[in-house]
N, C-alpha and C positions, 0 to 999 in steps of 0.2 A: 141938953147940949150948947155949948156957947156958941156964940157968933161968928168968932173965927173959924172953930170947928165946920159950921155951914160952910164957910166962905170954901174951905179947903176939899171939902167934899164935891161943892160945884164947880170948882176949879177941874178937879181929875176927871169931872165928870164929861165935862166942855172938850177936856182934853184928847177923852176916849172917842168922843163923838166924831171930834174932829181927824183923827187917827181913820175911822172907819170911813169916813166920806172919801178920805185920800185916797185909802186902799182902794175902793170902790170907783174911785176916777182911774185910777192903775187897772183894774180889769177892764176897762171901757175900753180903754185905750190900746190895751193888748189885742183888744177883740177887733177893733178898727182897721189894726194895723194888719193881723190875718186876713179879715175879709179885705184889706188893701191889696194885700197877697194874693189873694184869689182871683181877685180883679185883673192883678196884671196880667194872669196865667189862664183868663178863659178862652183867650186865644189858640193857645196850644192844642196841638190835636195828635191823638192816639192812635195809630192806625196798628191792627195786630192782623199779620196771615197767617194762613191755615196750615201751608208748609212750606217746603224748601226755595221749592221754583218759584211760589208767590212772592215770596219775600226779595227774592233775586229781583223780580221785574217791578214790583213796588218802591223797592230801597233804590234802584233807578230812576225811577219817575220823581222821589222825593228828594235826592240825593241834594246836600247843602242847603233844603229850602228851611229857616227860622223857624223855630218853633214845634218842628214834625218830628214825632217819632214814630218808627219802624219796631214792631216787636213780632217775632215767630213764636207761635202759639207749640208746635211740635218741635221735638228734640230736633235737629240737624241729621241723626243719626236713625231718623223714624224711616225714612224711605216714603214711598207711595201709602197714603191714608187707607190701606185695605183693613177694613174693620175696626178702625181706631175710633175709640171711645175718648169721650171729653172728660177727664180729671174736674176736680171743684179747685185746683190752682187753674186750668185752664178757663173754667168759669169765671173766677175772679179776676183773670185780665182782662176777660172780653167784658167783664163790668165797667171797668175800668177806663175800656176804651170808646172811640167814636161810631169807628168804623173797622170793617170786618173784610180782608180781601180773600175770596177764594179762589179754586180753580172751579168748582159747578162740575156742570156735565155728569153728576153721579159721584164723584169723588170723594165728597165731605159726607159720608150717610150718616152722621150726628145732627146736620144742621136744623131737620127738626127741631130737637131738644133745645138748640141756639135760639132759635126764632122764637120759639114758645115762653124763653125764659128770658130774654134781651129782648124788650120791645123797643128801649131806646137806640140801640145798635141798626148802623147802617150797613146792609150786605153790598159788595160789589163782587158779582161774577167774573172773572175774566173770560170764562171760555162762552160769552155770552154771543150769538150771532156765527160761530164758528159749525160749521157741517161737520156732527159726529160721524164715526164711523162704529157700527154695529160689533157688539161684542160675539167673538167665534166659540159657539158650543157644540163644535164636530166634536169634540172630543168627549160630550157628556153619554152616558150609557144611552140607549133606542130606549130602554123603558121608563126613564126618566124623562125624555122628552115627550111621550107619550101620554105622561101621565096626567101633564096638567096641558089642556090644549088653548087655554088663554093665559100661560106663560107670557109676562110682562116682557116687552122689548128691553133690551139692556144695551148702554152704546160704551163704549170704550171713554175713557175720561181721560188717557194722557196724553192730551192735543198741546203739551208746552214742548215734546219732544221733538215735535215739525218747527223747524225755525220762522216759517210762513205764520203760522199758528200764534208762537211766540209773539212775531212782531203785532199781531191782532189784538193779544192778552195785553201788552204794555199798552196801547192803544188805548184798549177798554178801560182798563185803570186810569190813564190818566183822563177821558174824558168824563168818569164818573166822580174822581176826586174834584175835579175843576166846578162840576156842578153842585157838590157837596161842601166845597171850601173854594169861592169863587175869588176871594180875597189872593188867593196864592195859585191862584189857574195860569197865570201866564208864567210863574218858574215851573209848574208843572207841565206845562207843552213844551217848555225850551229844553227841560230835561228829557223826555220823552223822544222827543224829534233826534235829540244827539244819541241817545242810545238805539233808536230805532235806524239812525243810518248806518253805525257798527253790525248792527244784527243785520242790516241788507248787505255788508260788505261781507259778512261770514257767510251768509247764504249763497251769495256768489260764488266765491272761494270754494265752497264747497262742491256747489253743481258744476264749475268749471274743473275741477282736480276729479270727480268722479265719473263724469261724461262717458269716459270711454273705457271703462271697467265694463268686460262683458260677463262675468259672474255674478247673474243677478240676484240667484238663489241664494238663500240665507236662512238657516235654523235659531232661533232666539230662545233665552230662559224661560220669559214670559209675556204675557199680552201688553206690553209697554212699548214696541216700535212699530205700531200700524201706521200710524202718522208719520213716522220719519221714512220708512220705506216708501208709503205712496207720495213724500216731499222729493225723494232723490230715485225712483222708479227703481225699488229694490222688491224682491218677491219672497215675502215668508211664507217658506213652505213647511216651517215645520215650527211647534212650541214646545221645549222639553217640559216646563212644568208653569202651568198656567197660572196657579193659584200658588201666588210668594207664601213659602212657610209651608206647604203640603209635599208630598212627595206624590210624584206619577206613580200610578199604578203601574204594575209589570205588562199590563197588555197596551197602557200606553209608551212602554220604554221600548216593548218588541216593535211598534208600528212606526215610532220615531227613527229605529236604527234601522229598519226595512228600508224607509223613505231614503234615508241619507243614503244607502247604498246604492239604492235602484238609480238617484239621482246624482250620483258622485260628487256630494258637496263634501268638503275640504274643512270648512270651518264653521265653528259653533260659538256661539255669541253668549257669553254670562253675564250679569252684573255686578258691578262691587257692592251693591247693597245687599246680597244675598248668598248663601251658601253656594258653591257650584258642584255638589256632589254628583246632582243628578247627570250634568253636562260632563262632566268627568267619566260618569259610568259610559256614557252612550259615544264617548270617545273613544274610549279605550275598545269598542265592540266594532267601529267604525274606522278606525285609524283617523279621523277629522282631528283637529287641532282646537283648543278652546280661546277663543279669544275674549276680553272685558270690554262689551261698551255700554256705554254709561247713559240712562234715561235722566240725567242731572237731576234724580230725584232726591241727592245729599250732596254736600260739598263743601267748598270753604266759605265764611259769610262775608265774602268780597262782591262787588259791582261787578265785576267783569269776569266772575266765575262761570256763568253759564258760556259762555263766547269760550273760554278756555278751557270747557268742559267739551265741547262740541268740535273746537281743535284738535283735542286729542283723539275724539271717534273719528277724525276724516282721517288720521294717521293710522289709526287700528284697522278701517274699512281699506284703505289703500293697500297695508300690508295684506290682508285676510283675502281679498278677493283677487290680488292681482294675477 
């Protein structure tokens, strides 16, 4: 082989080596850019909420706070989380989040699975510290009640339907977020106080408008309203369908009809989240009228939605109980 050919081969080899080195440098630079972007976003915070009322409360606390995103886990049409099971999509969402805001009080029956699999996830329980009401089990068959003497005491989790408890939940969310994310605590506190002021005005107006109502006895669709009734001094004398999605028995319907006739109740309250077939059946038997009372378990994904829903409930109650 001639010297000229040897020189050419060496030259080509050097060129290929240089290309490889340049390519490698380009790859390293790309990795550094990605790392740099990750560093820029490391302070971003993703908060997942278990369902609609928790989303609205959290949205108001983090409103316009830079770097914070709130995502609701369940579809807004889900309603209360009765027997809800988390999906693979839900778990992926939680895996990418840092904080999970739940109602608590037994509403999220799936929490054991979430806690066991998501060790990194910080849990905020909005109902923490609220005095809970026991679930009413009077409708259960007597033999079922006697079957298990060690029956575990269960509590009604629908605390947010009370405006007073909704205020407590907003305060709990703000307090916990300020501890977990102290750099934004001032913004959280400012937002929470602004929203709480709106809720306090709502509560005062509802009390003022309802204080002169003399008909205090009401019949509701399911057990979503005990805290609401407690708040506004109403008396729930009957519940048509205690478990949403299940039809009340013939015996339960007969008992409810007799009770309504005896007490002279003229208004029944169904919910927009569930079919009102049972309520319509009772209405036909008693002559009572069906009204829609909303527990704010679903609705528009807007910051003032809870206030709007409660104001509508106020107008419904004024009409139904006048």
